[in-house]
C-alpha positions in Angstrom: 1.6 15.9 -0.3 5.0 16.0 1.4 7.0 19.3 1.5 8.8 20.8 -1.4 11.8 22.2 0.4 15.3 20.7 -0.1 17.1 20.3 3.2 20.5 21.4 4.2 21.4 18.0 5.7 21.8 15.1 3.3 21.6 11.5 4.1 22.7 8.5 2.1 19.3 7.2 1.0 20.4 3.6 0.4 20.7 3.4 4.2 17.4 5.1 5.0 15.5 1.8 4.8 18.3 -0.8 5.2 19.1 -2.4 8.5 22.9 -2.2 8.2 23.8 1.0 9.9 23.1 1.9 13.5 20.1 4.0 14.5 20.7 7.7 14.8 20.7 9.2 18.3 19.1 12.6 18.5 17.5 14.9 21.0 14.6 15.6 18.6 11.3 16.1 20.3 7.8 16.6 19.0 5.7 18.2 21.7 1.9 18.3 21.4 0.3 20.4 24.1 -3.5 20.5 24.6 -4.1 20.2 20.9 -7.8 19.7 20.8 -7.5 18.0 24.3 -4.6 15.9 23.2 -1.1 16.1 24.8 1.9 13.9 24.0 5.7 14.1 23.6 7.3 12.0 20.9 11.0 11.5 20.7 13.3 11.2 17.7 13.6 7.6 16.6 10.1 6.8 18.0 7.1 5.6 16.0 3.8 6.3 17.7 0.5 4.9 16.3 -2.8 6.7 16.9 -5.7 4.3 17.2 -9.4 4.5 18.0 -12.9 4.3 16.6 -13.8 6.0 13.3 -14.7 9.6 14.0 -12.7 9.8 17.2 -10.4 12.5 15.9 -7.3 10.6 14.6 -7.1 12.3 11.2 -8.0 15.7 12.6 -5.2 15.4 15.2 -2.6 14.5 12.5 -3.7 17.4 10.3 -3.5 19.7 13.3 0.1 18.6 14.0 0.9 19.2 10.3 -0.6 22.7 10.6 -3.3 21.9 8.0 -6.3 22.7 10.2 -6.7 25.2 13.0 -6.8 23.8 16.5 -6.3 25.1 20.0 -3.1 24.2 21.8 0.5 24.1 20.5 2.8 21.9 18.5 6.5 22.3 18.7 9.3 20.3 17.1 12.8 21.0 18.4 16.3 19.5 17.7 19.7 20.6 18.9 18.1 23.5 20.8 16.4 24.9 17.7 12.7 24.9 16.7 12.2 23.1 13.4 10.5 24.8 10.5 7.5 23.5 8.6 9.8 22.2 5.9 11.1 19.6 8.3 7.6 18.1 8.5 6.1 15.7 5.9 2.4 14.8 5.9 1.2 11.8 3.9 -2.6 11.9 3.6 -4.9 9.0 3.1 -4.7 7.5 -0.3 -7.1 9.1 -2.8 -7.8 8.8 -6.5 -4.8 10.2 -8.5 -5.6 12.3 -11.5 -2.0 13.4 -12.2 -0.3 12.2 -15.3 3.1 12.6 -13.7 5.5 9.7 -13.7 6.7 8.0 -10.5 10.1 9.8 -10.8 8.4 13.2 -11.3 6.1 12.7 -8.4 8.9 11.8 -6.0 11.0 14.7 -7.4 8.2 17.1 -6.3 9.3 16.3 -2.7 12.5 18.3 -3.5 11.7 20.9 -6.2 8.8 23.2 -6.9 9.2 23.4 -10.7 9.5 20.2 -12.8 10.4 22.3 -15.9 13.8 23.1 -14.4 16.7 20.8 -15.2 17.6 18.4 -12.4 21.2 18.3 -11.2 23.0 15.0 -10.7 22.8 15.2 -6.9 19.0 15.7 -6.9 18.6 12.9 -9.5 20.7 10.6 -7.3 18.6 11.4 -4.2 15.3 10.5 -6.0 16.8 7.4 -7.6 18.2 6.1 -4.3 14.8 6.5 -2.6 13.1 4.7 -5.4 15.6 1.9 -5.0 15.2 1.8 -1.2 11.4 1.6 -1.7 11.8 -1.1 -4.4 9.8 1.0 -7.0 12.8 2.0 -9.2 11.5 -0.2 -12.0 8.3 1.9 -12.0 10.2 5.2 -12.3 8.9 6.1 -15.8 5.3 4.8 -15.3 2.5 7.2 -14.8 1.4 7.2 -11.2 -2.3 6.8 -12.1 -1.6 3.5 -13.7 -0.3 1.9 -10.5 -2.0 -0.3 -7.9 -3.1 1.2 -4.6 -0.1 -0.3 -2.8 2.4 1.0 -5.4 0.8 4.5 -5.2 1.2 4.5 -1.4 4.9 3.6 -1.8 5.3 6.5 -4.3 3.8 9.0 -1.8 5.9 7.7 1.0 9.0 8.0 -1.2 8.0 11.6 -2.0 7.9 12.3 1.8 11.2 10.4 2.5 13.2 12.1 -0.3 13.2 15.4 1.7 14.5 13.6 4.8 11.8 15.1 7.1 12.5 15.1 10.8 8.8 14.7 11.6 6.8 12.1 9.5 3.0 12.1 9.7 1.2 9.2 8.1 -2.6 9.1 7.9 -3.8 5.5 7.5 -1.0 4.5 5.2 -2.1 0.8 5.0 -5.9 1.3 4.5 -7.2 -0.5 1.3 -3.8 -2.2 0.7 -3.2 -5.9 0.3 -1.3 -7.8 3.0 2.1 -7.6 1.3 1.9 -3.8 0.7 0.7 -3.2 4.3 3.8 -4.9 5.5 6.1 -3.1 3.1 4.6 0.3 4.1 4.8 -0.3 7.8 8.4 -1.7 7.6 9.4 1.3 5.5 8.0 3.7 8.1 9.7 1.8 11.0 13.1 1.7 9.2 13.0 5.3 8.2 12.2 6.3 11.8 15.1 4.2 13.2 17.7 5.0 10.6 17.1 8.8 10.5 16.0 9.4 14.1 12.8 11.1 12.9 9.7 11.4 15.1 6.9 9.5 13.3 3.2 9.6 14.1 1.0 7.1 12.2 -2.8 6.7 12.2 -3.8 3.1 11.8 -6.9 0.9 12.0 -5.2 -2.5 12.2 -4.4 -3.0 15.9 -2.0 -5.9 15.3 0.0 -3.8 12.9 0.0 -0.9 15.4 1.2 -3.3 18.1 3.9 -4.8 16.0 5.5 -1.6 14.5 5.0 1.1 17.1 7.0 2.0 20.2 3.9 3.5 21.8 0.2 3.8 21.1 -2.1 6.8 21.7 -5.7 5.6 22.0 -8.2 8.3 21.3 -11.9 8.2 22.4 -14.2 11.1 21.4 -11.2 13.4 20.7 -9.4 12.7 24.0 -6.6 10.5 25.0 -8.0 7.4 26.7 -4.7 5.6 27.0 -1.0 6.2 26.1 1.7 3.6 26.5 3.4 0.6 25.1 1.1 -1.8 23.0 1.0 -4.2 25.9 -0.1 -1.5 28.3 -2.8 -0.1 25.9 -4.2 -3.2 24.2 -6.1 -4.7 27.1 -9.5 -6.3 26.8 -11.2 -3.9 29.2 -9.8 -0.9 27.4 -10.7 -2.2 24.0 -14.2 -3.0 25.2 -14.7 0.6 26.5 -13.4 2.3 23.4 -14.4 0.0 20.6 -17.5 -1.5 22.2 -16.5 -5.1 21.4 -15.4 -8.0 23.6 -11.9 -9.2 22.6 -9.3 -11.9 23.3 -5.8 -10.5 23.5 -2.9 -12.9 23.5 0.6 -13.5 22.1 1.5 -15.5 19.0 4.4 -17.9 19.2 6.9 -15.4 17.8 5.7 -12.9 20.5 3.4 -10.7 18.5 0.3 -9.2 20.1 -2.8 -10.8 18.7 -6.2 -9.1 19.1 -9.3 -11.1 18.2 -12.7 -9.4 18.3 -15.3 -11.7 19.7 -18.7 -9.9 20.0 -20.0 -6.4 19.4 -21.4 -5.0 22.7 
């Protein structure tokens, strides 16, 4: 869950998720080459959603990018001419039952330190505290994580990832099993983190409308291979959805301009 390496660079966390400052410009690039038949380049400041049927390889792809499972091919993240280490990557897995009795503060602190028995210096305390505020979970700081709702737990695990200011952020179905409000909070947090820090973010999602709204590009997988890659408008077309999801759909735009995908019939 996240990476437990403090980073040399330090960001002001109040601005990580706020819309006040300008997006960071960076030459960060995440290159995925023939990774189990998938290739893609993802730029810093870009949020890419991976979509497709259950069992098509979305989670396996994300774990392979994170280096958690073996796969053919190559993954490389570079910035300013240097290859980034694993400590610059944060992977947030699908939400599972939490047995830990750690508090919210302690759980997020684990994103920065390996040993909770050591005393925490003021700078580290402030980093954790500011991320808790940015995620609007500061009032839960002393609560045990296992007592929280699913949506609150997801925010804690995302805060644990954010606190180490990763350059590559990998989110595996961060909105599954969450209510509407928490789905929105989670996706907005991922979008804002990506924009404000110039990180490269890859997010596996089921909800096609959320994917369309929050992503710069979509990668549609079908049986482990890339069936389509492009902007949401380019990828979410009825014939493509029919071929991959085996349903007929109506795809339109809502009045504010959001893409709306309505499944009509299973095929």
